[in-house]
VMD Tcl script that builds the backbone (N, CA, C; Angstrom):
set m [mol new atoms 510]
animate dup $m
set s [atomselect $m all]
$s set {name element resname resid chain x y z} {
  {N N MET 1 A -58.744 2.578 60.617}
  {CA C MET 1 A -58.741 3.415 59.444}
  {C C MET 1 A -59.313 4.793 59.772}
  {N N LEU 2 A -60.428 4.812 60.517}
  {CA C LEU 2 A -61.061 6.075 60.857}
  {C C LEU 2 A -60.181 6.894 61.789}
  {N N LYS 3 A -59.451 6.218 62.688}
  {CA C LYS 3 A -58.528 6.924 63.584}
  {C C LYS 3 A -57.426 7.619 62.794}
  {N N LYS 4 A -56.867 6.908 61.811}
  {CA C LYS 4 A -55.808 7.491 60.980}
  {C C LYS 4 A -56.331 8.698 60.217}
  {N N PHE 5 A -57.560 8.585 59.705}
  {CA C PHE 5 A -58.118 9.703 58.969}
  {C C PHE 5 A -58.377 10.888 59.893}
  {N N ALA 6 A -58.859 10.635 61.096}
  {CA C ALA 6 A -59.093 11.722 62.057}
  {C C ALA 6 A -57.779 12.433 62.393}
  {N N MET 7 A -56.700 11.670 62.531}
  {CA C MET 7 A -55.397 12.279 62.801}
  {C C MET 7 A -54.939 13.116 61.607}
  {N N LEU 8 A -55.129 12.605 60.390}
  {CA C LEU 8 A -54.753 13.347 59.195}
  {C C LEU 8 A -55.559 14.637 59.087}
  {N N PHE 9 A -56.858 14.561 59.348}
  {CA C PHE 9 A -57.713 15.748 59.296}
  {C C PHE 9 A -57.260 16.771 60.337}
  {N N GLY 10 A -56.886 16.314 61.539}
  {CA C GLY 10 A -56.378 17.205 62.584}
  {C C GLY 10 A -55.084 17.895 62.176}
  {N N LEU 11 A -54.187 17.149 61.532}
  {CA C LEU 11 A -52.937 17.747 61.060}
  {C C LEU 11 A -53.181 18.795 59.983}
  {N N ILE 12 A -54.102 18.492 59.063}
  {CA C ILE 12 A -54.435 19.471 58.023}
  {C C ILE 12 A -54.983 20.740 58.659}
  {N N LEU 13 A -55.848 20.577 59.635}
  {CA C LEU 13 A -56.423 21.725 60.329}
  {C C LEU 13 A -55.349 22.529 61.050}
  {N N ALA 14 A -54.419 21.860 61.730}
  {CA C ALA 14 A -53.348 22.555 62.458}
  {C C ALA 14 A -52.433 23.319 61.501}
  {N N PHE 15 A -52.051 22.684 60.392}
  {CA C PHE 15 A -51.198 23.366 59.417}
  {C C PHE 15 A -51.917 24.540 58.759}
  {N N SER 16 A -53.217 24.383 58.555}
  {CA C SER 16 A -53.956 25.473 57.917}
  {C C SER 16 A -54.082 26.670 58.852}
  {N N LEU 17 A -54.142 26.439 60.155}
  {CA C LEU 17 A -54.162 27.555 61.105}
  {C C LEU 17 A -52.843 28.324 61.048}
  {N N ALA 18 A -51.730 27.607 60.930}
  {CA C ALA 18 A -50.430 28.266 60.825}
  {C C ALA 18 A -50.328 29.042 59.511}
  {N N ALA 19 A -50.896 28.504 58.456}
  {CA C ALA 19 A -50.839 29.177 57.162}
  {C C ALA 19 A -51.734 30.407 57.117}
  {N N HIS 20 A -52.724 30.471 57.991}
  {CA C HIS 20 A -53.658 31.596 58.003}
  {C C HIS 20 A -52.942 32.919 58.216}
  {N N ALA 21 A -51.930 32.926 59.042}
  {CA C ALA 21 A -51.198 34.168 59.315}
  {C C ALA 21 A -50.448 34.651 58.080}
  {N N GLN 22 A -50.133 33.743 57.163}
  {CA C GLN 22 A -49.365 34.108 55.991}
  {C C GLN 22 A -50.233 34.647 54.853}
  {N N ASP 23 A -51.371 34.040 54.594}
  {CA C ASP 23 A -52.204 34.452 53.469}
  {C C ASP 23 A -53.642 34.026 53.726}
  {N N SER 24 A -54.536 34.966 53.821}
  {CA C SER 24 A -55.921 34.696 54.176}
  {C C SER 24 A -56.674 33.971 53.051}
  {N N ASP 25 A -57.540 33.044 53.421}
  {CA C ASP 25 A -58.423 32.287 52.529}
  {C C ASP 25 A -57.689 31.458 51.483}
  {N N LYS 26 A -56.457 31.062 51.746}
  {CA C LYS 26 A -55.721 30.193 50.827}
  {C C LYS 26 A -56.099 28.725 51.032}
  {N N ILE 27 A -56.591 28.408 52.221}
  {CA C ILE 27 A -56.905 27.018 52.561}
  {C C ILE 27 A -58.338 26.930 53.068}
  {N N GLN 28 A -59.029 25.886 52.620}
  {CA C GLN 28 A -60.354 25.629 53.176}
  {C C GLN 28 A -60.501 24.136 53.438}
  {N N VAL 29 A -61.227 23.804 54.497}
  {CA C VAL 29 A -61.515 22.412 54.831}
  {C C VAL 29 A -63.027 22.251 54.903}
  {N N PHE 30 A -63.485 21.087 54.464}
  {CA C PHE 30 A -64.911 20.762 54.462}
  {C C PHE 30 A -65.123 19.436 55.157}
  {N N GLY 31 A -66.179 19.352 55.934}
  {CA C GLY 31 A -66.580 18.096 56.550}
  {C C GLY 31 A -68.087 18.038 56.598}
  {N N GLY 32 A -68.655 16.891 56.207}
  {CA C GLY 32 A -70.103 16.822 56.234}
  {C C GLY 32 A -70.674 15.463 55.901}
  {N N TYR 33 A -71.994 15.465 55.766}
  {CA C TYR 33 A -72.797 14.283 55.467}
  {C C TYR 33 A -72.791 14.024 53.960}
  {N N SER 34 A -72.844 12.749 53.605}
  {CA C SER 34 A -72.854 12.363 52.201}
  {C C SER 34 A -73.868 11.241 51.974}
  {N N TYR 35 A -74.611 11.353 50.891}
  {CA C TYR 35 A -75.536 10.309 50.450}
  {C C TYR 35 A -75.075 9.850 49.070}
  {N N LEU 36 A -74.918 8.538 48.878}
  {CA C LEU 36 A -74.495 7.992 47.591}
  {C C LEU 36 A -75.507 6.959 47.127}
  {N N ARG 37 A -75.990 7.130 45.913}
  {CA C ARG 37 A -76.856 6.123 45.290}
  {C C ARG 37 A -75.948 5.273 44.425}
  {N N LEU 38 A -75.707 4.054 44.891}
  {CA C LEU 38 A -74.771 3.138 44.261}
  {C C LEU 38 A -75.476 2.342 43.172}
  {N N ASP 39 A -74.971 2.442 41.965}
  {CA C ASP 39 A -75.526 1.757 40.804}
  {C C ASP 39 A -75.043 0.311 40.809}
  {N N SER 40 A -75.690 -0.505 41.594}
  {CA C SER 40 A -75.325 -1.921 41.689}
  {C C SER 40 A -76.594 -2.740 41.497}
  {N N THR 41 A -76.468 -4.043 41.570}
  {CA C THR 41 A -77.637 -4.901 41.479}
  {C C THR 41 A -77.828 -5.605 42.809}
  {N N PRO 42 A -78.825 -5.248 43.612}
  {CA C PRO 42 A -79.780 -4.165 43.378}
  {C C PRO 42 A -79.150 -2.800 43.705}
  {N N THR 43 A -79.814 -1.727 43.256}
  {CA C THR 43 A -79.360 -0.369 43.558}
  {C C THR 43 A -79.329 -0.197 45.074}
  {N N THR 44 A -78.241 0.394 45.579}
  {CA C THR 44 A -78.052 0.527 47.020}
  {C C THR 44 A -77.956 2.001 47.406}
  {N N ASN 45 A -78.696 2.389 48.435}
  {CA C ASN 45 A -78.603 3.740 48.990}
  {C C ASN 45 A -77.674 3.684 50.193}
  {N N THR 46 A -76.673 4.558 50.198}
  {CA C THR 46 A -75.713 4.569 51.297}
  {C C THR 46 A -75.653 5.958 51.926}
  {N N ASN 47 A -75.242 5.995 53.169}
  {CA C ASN 47 A -75.036 7.232 53.913}
  {C C ASN 47 A -73.627 7.216 54.468}
  {N N GLY 48 A -73.034 8.401 54.607}
  {CA C GLY 48 A -71.680 8.433 55.131}
  {C C GLY 48 A -71.171 9.835 55.350}
  {N N PHE 49 A -69.875 10.008 55.114}
  {CA C PHE 49 A -69.214 11.279 55.369}
  {C C PHE 49 A -68.341 11.655 54.183}
  {N N LEU 50 A -68.003 12.943 54.121}
  {CA C LEU 50 A -67.102 13.446 53.098}
  {C C LEU 50 A -66.247 14.528 53.740}
  {N N PHE 51 A -64.931 14.412 53.590}
  {CA C PHE 51 A -63.982 15.421 54.063}
  {C C PHE 51 A -63.120 15.838 52.888}
  {N N SER 52 A -62.805 17.136 52.820}
  {CA C SER 52 A -61.905 17.599 51.773}
  {C C SER 52 A -61.111 18.797 52.258}
  {N N GLY 53 A -59.995 19.006 51.595}
  {CA C GLY 53 A -59.170 20.179 51.847}
  {C C GLY 53 A -58.790 20.783 50.514}
  {N N GLU 54 A -58.784 22.108 50.460}
  {CA C GLU 54 A -58.433 22.795 49.218}
  {C C GLU 54 A -57.362 23.834 49.492}
  {N N TYR 55 A -56.371 23.882 48.616}
  {CA C TYR 55 A -55.359 24.938 48.638}
  {C C TYR 55 A -55.591 25.799 47.417}
  {N N LYS 56 A -55.848 27.096 47.644}
  {CA C LYS 56 A -56.128 28.025 46.544}
  {C C LYS 56 A -54.821 28.454 45.874}
  {N N ILE 57 A -54.700 28.124 44.596}
  {CA C ILE 57 A -53.541 28.527 43.804}
  {C C ILE 57 A -53.666 30.002 43.433}
  {N N ASN 58 A -54.865 30.418 43.064}
  {CA C ASN 58 A -55.184 31.834 42.856}
  {C C ASN 58 A -56.642 32.033 43.271}
  {N N HIS 59 A -57.238 33.180 42.972}
  {CA C HIS 59 A -58.577 33.462 43.490}
  {C C HIS 59 A -59.681 32.584 42.904}
  {N N TRP 60 A -59.432 31.903 41.786}
  {CA C TRP 60 A -60.473 31.066 41.186}
  {C C TRP 60 A -60.091 29.597 41.015}
  {N N LEU 61 A -58.826 29.224 41.218}
  {CA C LEU 61 A -58.369 27.848 41.000}
  {C C LEU 61 A -57.741 27.281 42.263}
  {N N GLY 62 A -58.156 26.058 42.607}
  {CA C GLY 62 A -57.596 25.395 43.777}
  {C C GLY 62 A -57.278 23.933 43.502}
  {N N ALA 63 A -56.453 23.350 44.369}
  {CA C ALA 63 A -56.136 21.920 44.327}
  {C C ALA 63 A -56.837 21.263 45.503}
  {N N VAL 64 A -57.604 20.207 45.236}
  {CA C VAL 64 A -58.454 19.572 46.241}
  {C C VAL 64 A -58.020 18.130 46.487}
  {N N GLY 65 A -58.046 17.726 47.762}
  {CA C GLY 65 A -57.908 16.336 48.172}
  {C C GLY 65 A -59.166 15.977 48.947}
  {N N GLU 66 A -59.752 14.817 48.646}
  {CA C GLU 66 A -61.044 14.456 49.238}
  {C C GLU 66 A -61.041 12.999 49.683}
  {N N PHE 67 A -61.676 12.732 50.820}
  {CA C PHE 67 A -61.826 11.368 51.327}
  {C C PHE 67 A -63.266 11.189 51.768}
  {N N GLY 68 A -63.901 10.097 51.304}
  {CA C GLY 68 A -65.287 9.832 51.674}
  {C C GLY 68 A -65.486 8.394 52.086}
  {N N GLY 69 A -66.482 8.172 52.925}
  {CA C GLY 69 A -66.862 6.832 53.358}
  {C C GLY 69 A -68.371 6.685 53.289}
  {N N GLU 70 A -68.833 5.605 52.683}
  {CA C GLU 70 A -70.264 5.350 52.515}
  {C C GLU 70 A -70.586 3.968 53.065}
  {N N TYR 71 A -71.747 3.848 53.722}
  {CA C TYR 71 A -72.122 2.602 54.383}
  {C C TYR 71 A -73.579 2.268 54.101}
  {N N GLY 72 A -73.831 1.002 53.753}
  {CA C GLY 72 A -75.204 0.555 53.543}
  {C C GLY 72 A -75.270 -0.888 53.102}
  {N N SER 73 A -76.240 -1.631 53.609}
  {CA C SER 73 A -76.530 -3.015 53.208}
  {C C SER 73 A -75.293 -3.908 53.156}
  {N N GLY 74 A -74.474 -3.868 54.199}
  {CA C GLY 74 A -73.289 -4.709 54.259}
  {C C GLY 74 A -72.127 -4.232 53.414}
  {N N LEU 75 A -72.237 -3.059 52.834}
  {CA C LEU 75 A -71.195 -2.516 51.969}
  {C C LEU 75 A -70.528 -1.325 52.631}
  {N N HIS 76 A -69.202 -1.294 52.563}
  {CA C HIS 76 A -68.419 -0.126 52.968}
  {C C HIS 76 A -67.644 0.307 51.740}
  {N N LEU 77 A -67.841 1.568 51.320}
  {CA C LEU 77 A -67.169 2.098 50.141}
  {C C LEU 77 A -66.408 3.348 50.543}
  {N N TYR 78 A -65.111 3.363 50.255}
  {CA C TYR 78 A -64.266 4.516 50.560}
  {C C TYR 78 A -63.705 5.066 49.253}
  {N N THR 79 A -63.703 6.391 49.119}
  {CA C THR 79 A -63.116 7.030 47.953}
  {C C THR 79 A -62.034 7.995 48.409}
  {N N TYR 80 A -60.971 8.101 47.622}
  {CA C TYR 80 A -59.878 9.036 47.873}
  {C C TYR 80 A -59.534 9.661 46.524}
  {N N LEU 81 A -59.824 10.970 46.412}
  {CA C LEU 81 A -59.785 11.642 45.127}
  {C C LEU 81 A -59.012 12.961 45.222}
  {N N PHE 82 A -58.399 13.363 44.105}
  {CA C PHE 82 A -57.587 14.584 44.055}
  {C C PHE 82 A -57.778 15.254 42.705}
  {N N GLY 83 A -57.713 16.597 42.685}
  {CA C GLY 83 A -57.801 17.280 41.407}
  {C C GLY 83 A -58.092 18.760 41.536}
  {N N PRO 84 A -58.324 19.427 40.385}
  {CA C PRO 84 A -58.563 20.869 40.368}
  {C C PRO 84 A -60.021 21.223 40.677}
  {N N GLN 85 A -60.185 22.400 41.252}
  {CA C GLN 85 A -61.521 22.934 41.519}
  {C C GLN 85 A -61.523 24.417 41.157}
  {N N ILE 86 A -62.528 24.845 40.418}
  {CA C ILE 86 A -62.672 26.269 40.123}
  {C C ILE 86 A -63.821 26.809 40.972}
  {N N SER 87 A -63.704 28.064 41.380}
  {CA C SER 87 A -64.733 28.666 42.214}
  {C C SER 87 A -64.794 30.165 41.969}
  {N N ALA 88 A -65.860 30.770 42.450}
  {CA C ALA 88 A -66.053 32.216 42.328}
  {C C ALA 88 A -66.705 32.709 43.619}
  {N N ASN 89 A -66.611 33.990 43.873}
  {CA C ASN 89 A -67.269 34.600 45.029}
  {C C ASN 89 A -68.250 35.652 44.554}
  {N N TYR 90 A -69.498 35.489 44.950}
  {CA C TYR 90 A -70.551 36.449 44.638}
  {C C TYR 90 A -71.208 36.861 45.949}
  {N N GLY 91 A -70.573 37.790 46.649}
  {CA C GLY 91 A -71.108 38.221 47.938}
  {C C GLY 91 A -71.047 37.098 48.956}
  {N N ARG 92 A -72.196 36.662 49.410}
  {CA C ARG 92 A -72.276 35.601 50.429}
  {C C ARG 92 A -72.202 34.193 49.829}
  {N N PHE 93 A -72.197 34.079 48.513}
  {CA C PHE 93 A -72.244 32.769 47.873}
  {C C PHE 93 A -70.991 32.478 47.063}
  {N N SER 94 A -70.568 31.203 47.100}
  {CA C SER 94 A -69.388 30.749 46.355}
  {C C SER 94 A -69.734 29.466 45.608}
  {N N PRO 95 A -70.079 29.553 44.328}
  {CA C PRO 95 A -70.282 28.335 43.540}
  {C C PRO 95 A -68.932 27.742 43.148}
  {N N PHE 96 A -68.892 26.431 42.932}
  {CA C PHE 96 A -67.652 25.760 42.545}
  {C C PHE 96 A -67.959 24.561 41.661}
  {N N ALA 97 A -66.937 24.108 40.941}
  {CA C ALA 97 A -67.022 22.899 40.122}
  {C C ALA 97 A -65.658 22.218 40.151}
  {N N HIS 98 A -65.645 20.881 40.093}
  {CA C HIS 98 A -64.380 20.155 40.147}
  {C C HIS 98 A -64.413 18.866 39.328}
  {N N VAL 99 A -63.215 18.401 39.020}
  {CA C VAL 99 A -62.994 17.082 38.424}
  {C C VAL 99 A -61.892 16.446 39.254}
  {N N LEU 100 A -62.244 15.386 39.989}
  {CA C LEU 100 A -61.302 14.731 40.893}
  {C C LEU 100 A -61.071 13.300 40.424}
  {N N LEU 101 A -59.827 12.851 40.504}
  {CA C LEU 101 A -59.450 11.489 40.089}
  {C C LEU 101 A -58.802 10.778 41.257}
  {N N GLY 102 A -58.962 9.465 41.310}
  {CA C GLY 102 A -58.335 8.704 42.383}
  {C C GLY 102 A -58.818 7.276 42.399}
  {N N GLY 103 A -59.147 6.802 43.584}
  {CA C GLY 103 A -59.520 5.408 43.724}
  {C C GLY 103 A -60.699 5.203 44.647}
  {N N ALA 104 A -61.182 3.961 44.651}
  {CA C ALA 104 A -62.274 3.546 45.525}
  {C C ALA 104 A -61.931 2.170 46.075}
  {N N HIS 105 A -62.325 1.935 47.307}
  {CA C HIS 105 A -62.140 0.627 47.944}
  {C C HIS 105 A -63.498 0.175 48.458}
  {N N ALA 106 A -63.967 -0.962 47.988}
  {CA C ALA 106 A -65.247 -1.524 48.414}
  {C C ALA 106 A -65.003 -2.763 49.249}
  {N N ASN 107 A -65.774 -2.890 50.312}
  {CA C ASN 107 A -65.674 -4.035 51.201}
  {C C ASN 107 A -67.082 -4.552 51.455}
  {N N LEU 108 A -67.334 -5.813 51.107}
  {CA C LEU 108 A -68.618 -6.448 51.383}
  {C C LEU 108 A -68.472 -7.221 52.686}
  {N N SER 109 A -69.036 -6.676 53.761}
  {CA C SER 109 A -68.803 -7.247 55.089}
  {C C SER 109 A -69.375 -8.649 55.239}
  {N N GLY 110 A -70.466 -8.984 54.574}
  {CA C GLY 110 A -71.051 -10.313 54.706}
  {C C GLY 110 A -70.200 -11.403 54.093}
  {N N SER 111 A -69.589 -11.123 52.943}
  {CA C SER 111 A -68.809 -12.146 52.243}
  {C C SER 111 A -67.318 -12.068 52.555}
  {N N GLY 112 A -66.885 -10.960 53.142}
  {CA C GLY 112 A -65.469 -10.785 53.439}
  {C C GLY 112 A -64.638 -10.404 52.246}
  {N N SER 113 A -65.259 -10.171 51.094}
  {CA C SER 113 A -64.486 -9.814 49.902}
  {C C SER 113 A -64.346 -8.295 49.802}
  {N N SER 114 A -63.242 -7.879 49.175}
  {CA C SER 114 A -63.011 -6.457 48.960}
  {C C SER 114 A -62.263 -6.273 47.651}
  {N N ASN 115 A -62.299 -5.034 47.145}
  {CA C ASN 115 A -61.640 -4.755 45.876}
  {C C ASN 115 A -61.358 -3.266 45.772}
  {N N ASN 116 A -60.364 -2.923 44.962}
  {CA C ASN 116 A -60.007 -1.537 44.696}
  {C C ASN 116 A -60.286 -1.228 43.235}
  {N N SER 117 A -60.581 0.044 42.938}
  {CA C SER 117 A -60.830 0.429 41.560}
  {C C SER 117 A -60.459 1.887 41.346}
  {N N PHE 118 A -60.300 2.258 40.086}
  {CA C PHE 118 A -60.177 3.660 39.717}
  {C C PHE 118 A -61.542 4.306 39.932}
  {N N SER 119 A -61.529 5.560 40.354}
  {CA C SER 119 A -62.770 6.305 40.529}
  {C C SER 119 A -62.524 7.771 40.208}
  {N N MET 120 A -63.588 8.509 40.095}
  {CA C MET 120 A -63.493 9.946 39.870}
  {C C MET 120 A -64.761 10.603 40.393}
  {N N ALA 121 A -64.740 11.918 40.499}
  {CA C ALA 121 A -65.925 12.688 40.859}
  {C C ALA 121 A -65.950 13.922 39.976}
  {N N VAL 122 A -67.030 14.102 39.267}
  {CA C VAL 122 A -67.247 15.287 38.451}
  {C C VAL 122 A -68.496 15.949 38.999}
  {N N GLY 123 A -68.344 17.186 39.499}
  {CA C GLY 123 A -69.502 17.792 40.114}
  {C C GLY 123 A -69.365 19.274 40.383}
  {N N ALA 124 A -70.362 19.793 41.081}
  {CA C ALA 124 A -70.432 21.209 41.396}
  {C C ALA 124 A -71.220 21.392 42.689}
  {N N GLY 125 A -71.124 22.602 43.241}
  {CA C GLY 125 A -71.855 22.882 44.457}
  {C C GLY 125 A -71.910 24.360 44.757}
  {N N LEU 126 A -72.471 24.667 45.925}
  {CA C LEU 126 A -72.647 26.044 46.349}
  {C C LEU 126 A -72.408 26.165 47.849}
  {N N ASP 127 A -71.508 27.097 48.221}
  {CA C ASP 127 A -71.242 27.406 49.622}
  {C C ASP 127 A -71.888 28.749 49.944}
  {N N ALA 128 A -72.494 28.855 51.136}
  {CA C ALA 128 A -73.115 30.103 51.586}
  {C C ALA 128 A -72.445 30.556 52.882}
  {N N LYS 129 A -72.032 31.809 52.920}
  {CA C LYS 129 A -71.323 32.361 54.080}
  {C C LYS 129 A -72.259 32.480 55.276}
  {N N LEU 130 A -71.810 31.934 56.426}
  {CA C LEU 130 A -72.552 32.073 57.676}
  {C C LEU 130 A -71.990 33.234 58.491}
  {N N VAL 131 A -70.699 33.169 58.788}
  {CA C VAL 131 A -69.956 34.234 59.463}
  {C C VAL 131 A -68.565 34.251 58.842}
  {N N HIS 132 A -67.760 35.229 59.193}
  {CA C HIS 132 A -66.423 35.339 58.605}
  {C C HIS 132 A -65.654 34.022 58.732}
  {N N GLY 133 A -65.248 33.462 57.605}
  {CA C GLY 133 A -64.439 32.248 57.577}
  {C C GLY 133 A -65.209 30.946 57.695}
  {N N VAL 134 A -66.532 31.009 57.935}
  {CA C VAL 134 A -67.336 29.791 58.094}
  {C C VAL 134 A -68.473 29.817 57.080}
  {N N TYR 135 A -68.544 28.751 56.289}
  {CA C TYR 135 A -69.558 28.632 55.254}
  {C C TYR 135 A -70.337 27.336 55.447}
  {N N TRP 136 A -71.548 27.307 54.909}
  {CA C TRP 136 A -72.345 26.089 54.864}
  {C C TRP 136 A -72.353 25.621 53.423}
  {N N ARG 137 A -71.902 24.395 53.183}
  {CA C ARG 137 A -71.990 23.816 51.840}
  {C C ARG 137 A -73.439 23.389 51.656}
  {N N VAL 138 A -74.212 24.266 51.042}
  {CA C VAL 138 A -75.642 24.046 50.858}
  {C C VAL 138 A -75.874 22.779 50.059}
  {N N PHE 139 A -75.066 22.592 49.029}
  {CA C PHE 139 A -75.267 21.467 48.131}
  {C C PHE 139 A -73.979 21.162 47.381}
  {N N GLU 140 A -73.664 19.896 47.293}
  {CA C GLU 140 A -72.622 19.423 46.386}
  {C C GLU 140 A -73.159 18.176 45.712}
  {N N GLY 141 A -73.167 18.168 44.400}
  {CA C GLY 141 A -73.624 17.011 43.643}
  {C C GLY 141 A -72.506 16.505 42.759}
  {N N ASP 142 A -72.274 15.205 42.781}
  {CA C ASP 142 A -71.187 14.609 42.008}
  {C C ASP 142 A -71.654 13.361 41.279}
  {N N TYR 143 A -71.118 13.176 40.085}
  {CA C TYR 143 A -71.196 11.909 39.376}
  {C C TYR 143 A -69.925 11.168 39.761}
  {N N VAL 144 A -70.061 9.988 40.385}
  {CA C VAL 144 A -68.917 9.251 40.931}
  {C C VAL 144 A -68.902 7.831 40.352}
  {N N PRO 145 A -68.330 7.649 39.164}
  {CA C PRO 145 A -68.248 6.296 38.618}
  {C C PRO 145 A -67.117 5.498 39.276}
  {N N THR 146 A -67.327 4.195 39.369}
  {CA C THR 146 A -66.270 3.283 39.809}
  {C C THR 146 A -66.107 2.226 38.718}
  {N N PHE 147 A -64.911 1.676 38.623}
  {CA C PHE 147 A -64.585 0.774 37.518}
  {C C PHE 147 A -63.970 -0.520 38.060}
  {N N TYR 148 A -64.773 -1.307 38.756}
  {CA C TYR 148 A -64.280 -2.570 39.309}
  {C C TYR 148 A -64.155 -3.615 38.210}
  {N N SER 149 A -63.239 -4.543 38.408}
  {CA C SER 149 A -63.066 -5.655 37.482}
  {C C SER 149 A -64.354 -6.471 37.440}
  {N N PRO 150 A -64.879 -6.768 36.256}
  {CA C PRO 150 A -66.126 -7.543 36.162}
  {C C PRO 150 A -66.010 -8.927 36.799}
  {N N LEU 151 A -64.791 -9.433 36.945}
  {CA C LEU 151 A -64.626 -10.756 37.535}
  {C C LEU 151 A -64.759 -10.720 39.054}
  {N N SER 152 A -64.568 -9.557 39.671}
  {CA C SER 152 A -64.571 -9.512 41.126}
  {C C SER 152 A -65.798 -8.831 41.713}
  {N N PHE 153 A -66.227 -7.716 41.141}
  {CA C PHE 153 A -67.426 -7.041 41.618}
  {C C PHE 153 A -68.364 -6.908 40.435}
  {N N SER 154 A -69.042 -5.805 40.297}
  {CA C SER 154 A -70.037 -5.709 39.224}
  {C C SER 154 A -69.618 -4.770 38.101}
  {N N GLY 155 A -68.314 -4.601 37.846}
  {CA C GLY 155 A -67.858 -3.785 36.727}
  {C C GLY 155 A -68.052 -2.298 36.940}
  {N N THR 156 A -68.323 -1.574 35.855}
  {CA C THR 156 A -68.495 -0.130 35.915}
  {C C THR 156 A -69.832 0.224 36.560}
  {N N GLN 157 A -69.780 1.186 37.475}
  {CA C GLN 157 A -70.982 1.661 38.151}
  {C C GLN 157 A -71.072 3.167 37.990}
  {N N SER 158 A -72.261 3.673 37.679}
  {CA C SER 158 A -72.504 5.107 37.548}
  {C C SER 158 A -73.257 5.569 38.791}
  {N N ASN 159 A -72.530 6.142 39.743}
  {CA C ASN 159 A -73.097 6.504 41.037}
  {C C ASN 159 A -73.361 8.004 41.125}
  {N N ALA 160 A -74.335 8.383 41.948}
  {CA C ALA 160 A -74.638 9.791 42.199}
  {C C ALA 160 A -74.428 10.063 43.691}
  {N N ARG 161 A -73.731 11.181 43.999}
  {CA C ARG 161 A -73.459 11.519 45.399}
  {C C ARG 161 A -73.898 12.960 45.680}
  {N N PHE 162 A -74.522 13.147 46.829}
  {CA C PHE 162 A -74.961 14.469 47.275}
  {C C PHE 162 A -74.435 14.692 48.683}
  {N N SER 163 A -73.889 15.906 48.932}
  {CA C SER 163 A -73.264 16.197 50.220}
  {C C SER 163 A -73.662 17.573 50.729}
  {N N THR 164 A -73.579 17.739 52.050}
  {CA C THR 164 A -73.784 19.023 52.706}
  {C C THR 164 A -72.961 19.035 53.982}
  {N N GLY 165 A -72.567 20.218 54.439}
  {CA C GLY 165 A -71.772 20.296 55.667}
  {C C GLY 165 A -71.170 21.674 55.855}
  {N N ILE 166 A -70.125 21.744 56.660}
  {CA C ILE 166 A -69.497 23.001 57.035}
  {C C ILE 166 A -68.132 23.162 56.346}
  {N N VAL 167 A -67.879 24.362 55.849}
  {CA C VAL 167 A -66.605 24.723 55.234}
  {C C VAL 167 A -65.960 25.806 56.106}
  {N N ILE 168 A -64.682 25.607 56.415}
  {CA C ILE 168 A -63.935 26.627 57.158}
  {C C ILE 168 A -62.796 27.108 56.265}
  {N N LYS 169 A -62.738 28.433 56.082}
  {CA C LYS 169 A -61.698 29.020 55.232}
  {C C LYS 169 A -60.688 29.735 56.111}
  {N N PHE 170 A -59.390 29.508 55.804}
  {CA C PHE 170 A -58.303 30.107 56.573}
  {C C PHE 170 A -57.494 31.041 55.709}
}
mol reanalyze $m
mol bondsrecalc $m
mol representation Tube
mol addrep $m
């Protein structure tokens, strides 16, 4: 699974380099660390990764695709989300907010059980310019609920996710 995602991320990066010659700052990619506090019984703290790509429709509105993986206490949780993101530029800083919809896949490695659910991310963050085209995502905070069937996992969960990493704009 991770190999396939690495190949997909590489393809996105290659296509975005080709698009750079056509229109500057239309595409941005993010990769970084993610911490998720999973609202389960008991509450679980997980660590993982978050990757996203954004295509700017205009100077303030973009379309985002995001993939994340979280790991902790025998649990593997993957999210795949898509949706609109609004942003602004204030000198060296770019605040943003988004509402992303998609799915989540949870795998309990000890029991061998897994399940899929609807998920979303509602959040905001701040990017700070390091050098031309390279930004540091200082902070991204998201409310990430999951809606598993009560018969299979623990039903609706209200999770909090925090991320940081590098953003490259093309």
